[in-house]
C-alpha positions as a Markdown table, in Angstrom:
| # | Residue | x | y | z |
|---|---|---|---|---|
| 1 | Leu | -39.1 | -20.9 | 25.3 |
| 2 | Gly | -39.4 | -17.7 | 23.4 |
| 3 | Ala | -39.3 | -15.6 | 26.4 |
| 4 | Ile | -36.1 | -17.3 | 27.7 |
| 5 | Ala | -34.4 | -17.0 | 24.3 |
| 6 | Gln | -35.1 | -13.4 | 24.3 |
| 7 | Asp | -33.8 | -12.8 | 27.7 |
| 8 | Lys | -30.6 | -14.4 | 26.8 |
| 9 | Thr | -30.2 | -13.2 | 23.3 |
| 10 | Arg | -28.8 | -9.9 | 22.0 |
| 11 | Val | -27.6 | -8.3 | 18.8 |
| 12 | Val | -24.6 | -6.1 | 18.0 |
| 13 | Asn | -23.7 | -4.1 | 15.0 |
| 14 | Ala | -20.2 | -5.0 | 14.5 |
| 15 | Arg | -19.6 | -2.4 | 11.7 |
| 16 | Lys | -20.9 | 0.3 | 14.1 |
| 17 | Val | -18.6 | -0.9 | 16.9 |
| 18 | Tyr | -15.6 | -0.7 | 14.4 |
| 19 | Asn | -16.6 | 2.8 | 13.3 |
| 20 | Glu | -17.3 | 4.2 | 16.8 |
| 21 | Cys | -14.7 | 2.6 | 19.2 |
| 22 | Lys | -11.2 | 4.1 | 19.8 |
| 23 | Leu | -9.6 | 1.1 | 18.4 |
| 24 | Gly | -11.5 | 1.0 | 15.3 |
| 25 | Lys | -11.0 | 4.8 | 14.8 |
| 26 | Gln | -7.2 | 4.3 | 15.3 |
| 27 | Ile | -7.0 | 1.4 | 12.7 |
| 28 | Gln | -9.0 | 3.5 | 10.3 |
| 29 | Leu | -6.7 | 6.5 | 10.8 |
| 30 | Lys | -3.6 | 4.3 | 10.4 |
| 31 | Leu | -4.9 | 2.8 | 7.2 |
| 32 | Lys | -5.9 | 6.2 | 5.8 |
| 33 | Thr | -2.5 | 7.6 | 6.5 |
| 34 | Leu | -0.7 | 4.6 | 5.0 |
| 35 | Tyr | -3.1 | 5.0 | 1.9 |
| 36 | Glu | -2.4 | 8.8 | 1.6 |
| 37 | Asn | 1.4 | 8.3 | 1.8 |
| 38 | Lys | 1.4 | 5.6 | -0.8 |
| 39 | Lys | -0.8 | 7.8 | -2.9 |
| 40 | Lys | 1.6 | 10.8 | -2.7 |
| 41 | Asp | 4.5 | 8.4 | -3.6 |
| 42 | Ile | 2.7 | 6.9 | -6.6 |
| 43 | Asp | 1.5 | 10.4 | -7.7 |
| 44 | Ala | 5.1 | 11.7 | -7.5 |
| 45 | Lys | 6.4 | 8.6 | -9.5 |
| 46 | Lys | 3.6 | 9.1 | -12.1 |
| 47 | Ala | 4.4 | 12.7 | -12.6 |
| 48 | Ala | 8.1 | 11.9 | -13.3 |
| 49 | Leu | 6.8 | 9.3 | -15.7 |
| 50 | Asp | 4.5 | 11.8 | -17.4 |
| 51 | Ala | 7.5 | 14.2 | -17.6 |
| 52 | Leu | 9.6 | 11.7 | -19.3 |
| 53 | Gln | 6.9 | 10.9 | -21.7 |
| 54 | Lys | 6.4 | 14.5 | -22.5 |
| 55 | Gln | 10.2 | 14.6 | -23.4 |
| 56 | Thr | 9.7 | 11.8 | -26.0 |
| 57 | Gln | 7.2 | 14.0 | -27.9 |
| 58 | Asp | 9.5 | 17.0 | -28.1 |
| 59 | Pro | 10.0 | 17.6 | -32.0 |
| 60 | Lys | 13.4 | 19.3 | -31.4 |
| 61 | Ile | 15.3 | 16.2 | -30.3 |
| 62 | Ser | 17.1 | 13.7 | -32.5 |
| 63 | Gln | 15.5 | 10.4 | -33.5 |
| 64 | Gln | 18.2 | 8.6 | -31.6 |
| 65 | Lys | 17.6 | 10.7 | -28.4 |
| 66 | Met | 13.9 | 10.1 | -28.9 |
| 67 | Asn | 14.4 | 6.4 | -29.0 |
| 68 | Glu | 16.5 | 6.4 | -25.9 |
| 69 | Leu | 13.9 | 8.4 | -24.1 |
| 70 | Lys | 11.1 | 6.1 | -25.2 |
| 71 | Ser | 13.3 | 3.1 | -24.1 |
| 72 | Gln | 13.8 | 4.6 | -20.7 |
| 73 | Tyr | 10.1 | 5.5 | -20.4 |
| 74 | Asn | 8.9 | 1.9 | -21.2 |
| 75 | Gln | 11.3 | 0.6 | -18.5 |
| 76 | Lys | 10.3 | 3.1 | -16.0 |
| 77 | Tyr | 6.6 | 2.4 | -17.0 |
| 78 | Tyr | 6.9 | -1.4 | -16.2 |
| 79 | Ile | 8.7 | -0.6 | -13.1 |
| 80 | Phe | 5.9 | 1.8 | -12.0 |
| 81 | Gln | 3.2 | -0.7 | -12.7 |
| 82 | Ala | 5.0 | -3.2 | -10.6 |
| 83 | Tyr | 5.3 | -0.7 | -7.9 |
| 84 | Val | 1.6 | 0.2 | -8.0 |
| 85 | Lys | 0.7 | -3.5 | -7.9 |
| 86 | Ser | 3.0 | -4.1 | -5.0 |
| 87 | Ala | 1.6 | -1.1 | -3.2 |
| 88 | Gln | -1.9 | -2.2 | -3.7 |
| 89 | Asp | -1.1 | -5.8 | -2.4 |
| 90 | Asn | 0.7 | -4.3 | 0.5 |
| 91 | Met | -2.1 | -2.1 | 1.5 |
| 92 | His | -4.7 | -5.0 | 1.1 |
| 93 | Asn | -2.6 | -7.1 | 3.3 |
| 94 | Lys | -2.0 | -4.4 | 6.0 |
| 95 | Ala | -5.8 | -3.8 | 6.1 |
| 96 | Gln | -6.6 | -7.4 | 6.4 |
| 97 | Glu | -4.0 | -8.0 | 9.0 |
| 98 | Met | -5.2 | -4.8 | 11.1 |
| 99 | Gln | -8.8 | -5.7 | 10.7 |
| 100 | Gly | -8.3 | -9.3 | 11.6 |
| 101 | Gly | -6.5 | -8.2 | 14.8 |
| 102 | Phe | -9.6 | -6.0 | 15.5 |
| 103 | Gln | -12.0 | -8.8 | 14.8 |
| 104 | Lys | -10.2 | -11.0 | 17.4 |
| 105 | Lys | -10.2 | -8.3 | 20.1 |
| 106 | Phe | -13.8 | -7.6 | 19.2 |
| 107 | Met | -14.9 | -11.2 | 19.5 |
| 108 | Ala | -13.0 | -11.5 | 22.9 |
| 109 | Val | -14.9 | -8.4 | 24.2 |
| 110 | Val | -18.2 | -9.7 | 23.0 |
| 111 | Asn | -17.5 | -13.2 | 24.6 |
| 112 | Gln | -16.4 | -11.5 | 27.9 |
| 113 | Tyr | -19.6 | -9.3 | 28.0 |
| 114 | Ala | -21.9 | -12.1 | 27.0 |
| 115 | Arg | -20.6 | -14.3 | 29.9 |
| 116 | Ser | -20.8 | -11.5 | 32.2 |
| 117 | Gln | -24.4 | -10.7 | 31.4 |
| 118 | Gly | -25.4 | -14.4 | 31.4 |
| 119 | Leu | -26.2 | -14.3 | 27.7 |
| 120 | Ala | -26.7 | -17.5 | 25.7 |
| 121 | Leu | -26.5 | -16.0 | 22.2 |
| 122 | Val | -25.2 | -12.7 | 20.7 |
| 123 | Leu | -26.0 | -12.3 | 16.9 |
| 124 | Glu | -24.5 | -9.9 | 14.5 |
| 125 | Gln | -27.4 | -7.4 | 13.8 |
| 126 | Gly | -27.0 | -7.9 | 10.0 |
| 127 | Ala | -27.8 | -11.4 | 10.3 |
| 128 | Cys | -31.2 | -10.7 | 11.8 |
| 129 | Leu | -34.3 | -10.1 | 9.7 |
| 130 | Tyr | -35.7 | -8.2 | 12.7 |
| 131 | Asn | -34.7 | -7.4 | 16.1 |
| 132 | Ala | -36.2 | -5.2 | 18.8 |
| 133 | Asp | -34.1 | -2.1 | 19.8 |
| 134 | Ala | -34.0 | -3.4 | 23.3 |
| 135 | Leu | -31.9 | -6.4 | 22.2 |
| 136 | Asp | -29.0 | -4.1 | 20.6 |
| 137 | Ile | -26.0 | -4.1 | 22.9 |
| 138 | Thr | -23.9 | -2.1 | 20.4 |
| 139 | Pro | -23.4 | 0.9 | 22.6 |
| 140 | Glu | -22.4 | -1.5 | 25.5 |
| 141 | Ile | -19.9 | -3.2 | 23.3 |
| 142 | Val | -18.5 | 0.1 | 22.1 |
| 143 | Ala | -18.0 | 1.2 | 25.7 |
| 144 | Ala | -16.5 | -2.3 | 26.6 |
| 145 | Met | -13.9 | -2.0 | 23.6 |
| 146 | Asn | -13.1 | 1.4 | 24.8 |
| 147 | Gln | -12.4 | 0.1 | 28.4 |
| 148 | Ala | -10.4 | -2.8 | 27.1 |
| 149 | Tyr | -8.4 | -0.9 | 24.7 |
| 150 | Pro | -8.2 | 2.6 | 26.2 |
| 151 | Gly | -4.8 | 3.6 | 24.7 |
| 152 | Ala | -6.3 | 3.2 | 21.2 |
């Protein structure tokens, strides 16, 4: 029984597939670009907010002007906080959406590969306490992902 299971069982490192295949790299690049663009936007808004706060500390302005600036600062600060939270939520949702799409494609490729090789079981390598290197099909799955999604 053990020999039969070994002949029909393989392991794959899903994280390694994600990091090495074209589709995974494309997703990572898109997410990095989205993050960097949002960060630039947030940094610019933060700089404007900091400049406004600095104006409120100018001893040369009247008390009335200082109060107006502080009121503007407080309003813009709350708007900024809401914007940052929205940007974080947006990034989180986008990452989940893209990674979920990758996961579906990855599972389809693993299923197709397993059927074509007559495998009975493919395990995530991280779920195994031990596996012989000969059971690892990660490089084959990376190649199959690149073949299935060449434009990625």
